[in-house]
N, C-alpha and C positions, 0 to 999 in steps of 0.2 A: 817421336809421336807428333811433333809439329808438322812433319811432312805428311803423316797419315791424316791429321786434321785438315790440312790444306787440300789434299786430294779428295777427302770426303766433301769438303765445301765445293770443290770443282765438280764433283759428281752431282751434287744438287743443282748446280748451275748448268749442267750439261743438258737438262731436259730429258734425260734418259733414266727413268726410275730404277731400272735394273742395275745401273752403275751404283746408285746410292745403296741399294740392297746388298750389293756385293761386298760392302764393308762390314757386314754382319755375318755371324756364324749361320750355318744352314738353319738352325733352330733359334736364331737370335730373336730378342724381344725388344720392342720399343713401346714405352708407355708415355703418353703426354698428358700432363695435368691430371693425373689419376684417372684418365679415361680408359676405354677398352684397349688392351694391348694388341699390337700387331705382332703376330708370332710367325716366324719363318720368312724366308726371302720373298715369297709370293705376296704375303700380306704387307710386308715392308715396302715392296715396290708399288703396291696399290695405294698405300698411304702417301708415298712420295708423288705418285701420279696425280692424286687428288689435288695436291698443292700446285703441282706444275700445270695442271689444266686450269685451275681457278685463277692462277697468277702467271699468265704466259711470259711475262717479263721478269719473272722471279730473279732476284739478286740476293744471294746469301753471302755473307762475309763472316769470316772467322775473326772474332775479336781477341780471343786468347784461349790458351789451353793450359790447365793447371793439373797437378797430380798431388794427391794426398792419400796416404795409406793404400796405395795400389788402385785407387779409383781416380779416373780422369774426369775433368770437367771441361767440356767444349763449349765456350761462350760464343754466341753468334748474334748477328743482326739480319733480319729478314725484311726485304723491301720488295714491293711489287704493286701492280694495279690489278684489281679484281675484275678482269674483262673476260674471264672464261664463261662457260655456259651458265646462264642465270646470274651472272656477276652484277655487282653494284656499280662498277666503274670507278670505285673509290680506291685511293692509294693507301697502303699500309706501310708502316715503318716501326718495327718493334724488335725487342731483343729478348733473349732467354739463354738457357743452357741445357746441355744434356750431360748427365752423369753416366759415364761408361764403365762397365766392368768388362775387361778383355778376356778372351780365352787363350789357350796355349798356342794357337796358330796366329795370334796377333790380330784377331777380328773382334768386333763388338759382340759380346754374348748377351749383354743386357744394357739397355739405355733407358734412363728415366729423364724425360724432358719436362721442362718447366718454362712457362712464359706468362705474362700478364694478359689473361684472356679478356678481361674487361677493357683494357686499352685497345687490344686487337679488335674487339667487337665494335667499340666506338668508332675506330678508324674505318672499319668495314662499312659501317652505316653512315659515314660522313659527318659524324658529330664532333 
């Protein structure tokens, strides 16, 4: 699974949203901070694309990967400068994790992502 996590990280850094989405089941789900879920690879790719456009210099790193009772936790750090369309020009550096439930094919069926949205927003606004 460490290799899976590193390849997932590389997919985010590739700036190719379809690569990130390919780590999910066809009907995979990603929910971040209890927001509206991205369902299916098309919506997953659109979610990734929004971050990749907003932060053209995106740099995601995998901090660790743990497993407990069949659920994986992928801990990450996101760095980038918000220079995409309508961007603030400010840098962000924040961490979070995704809780993955895997399917029988070894792909992410369900991911629940969490990060400190207030810290992210302060950095985005340059405060």
